[in-house]
C-alpha positions in Angstrom: -5.2 6.2 -4.9 -1.9 7.3 -2.8 -1.4 9.6 -0.7 -0.1 12.0 -2.5 -2.9 12.5 -5.5 -4.8 12.5 -2.6 -2.8 15.5 -1.3 -2.5 17.1 -4.4 -6.4 16.8 -5.0 -7.4 18.9 -1.7 -5.2 21.0 -2.1 -7.1 22.2 -5.8 -9.9 22.3 -3.6 -9.6 24.2 -1.6 -8.1 26.4 -4.1 -10.6 26.2 -6.2 -13.2 26.9 -3.1 -11.7 30.3 -2.5 -11.3 31.8 -5.2 -15.5 30.5 -5.9 -15.9 32.5 -2.6 -13.6 35.5 -2.9 -16.1 36.3 -5.8 -19.2 35.7 -4.5 -18.9 36.3 -0.9 -15.4 38.2 0.6 -12.3 38.7 -1.3 -11.0 37.7 2.4 -11.5 34.0 1.3 -8.1 34.7 -0.5 -6.3 34.1 2.7 -7.4 30.5 2.2 -5.6 30.4 -1.5 -2.7 32.3 0.2 -2.4 29.6 2.8 -2.7 26.1 0.4 0.0 28.3 -1.3 1.9 28.5 1.6 1.6 25.3 2.9 2.4 23.5 -0.4 6.2 25.7 -1.0 7.1 24.6 2.9 6.0 21.3 2.8 8.0 20.8 -0.6 11.2 21.7 1.5 10.8 19.8 4.8 8.2 17.4 3.4 6.1 17.6 6.0 2.6 18.0 4.9 -0.6 16.9 7.1 -3.1 16.4 4.9 -1.3 13.8 4.1 -0.6 12.2 7.4 -4.0 12.4 7.9 -4.5 10.1 5.1 -1.6 7.8 5.3 -4.2 7.2 9.1 -7.3 6.9 6.7 -5.9 4.4 5.2 -4.6 5.5 1.7 -1.3 4.1 0.4 1.7 5.6 0.6 3.3 7.3 -2.4 6.8 8.9 -3.3 6.4 12.5 -2.6 6.2 11.6 1.0 7.3 9.3 1.5 9.1 8.2 5.4 7.6 12.0 6.6 4.1 10.5 6.8 
């Protein structure tokens, strides 16, 4: 697995988890979905992704989406 796939997997898990939590506990969990979406939008413009930097530090191979920015 490379950094790009790990970031997409992490974002997808956060979105699905917040949707489940919003149904089981409180609708405020949807703010996590909004945060994940906003972070994905800004990363598409800037190439800066904190999750990508963390995964790179954990030793995952680089991908092409965040190349040179991590």
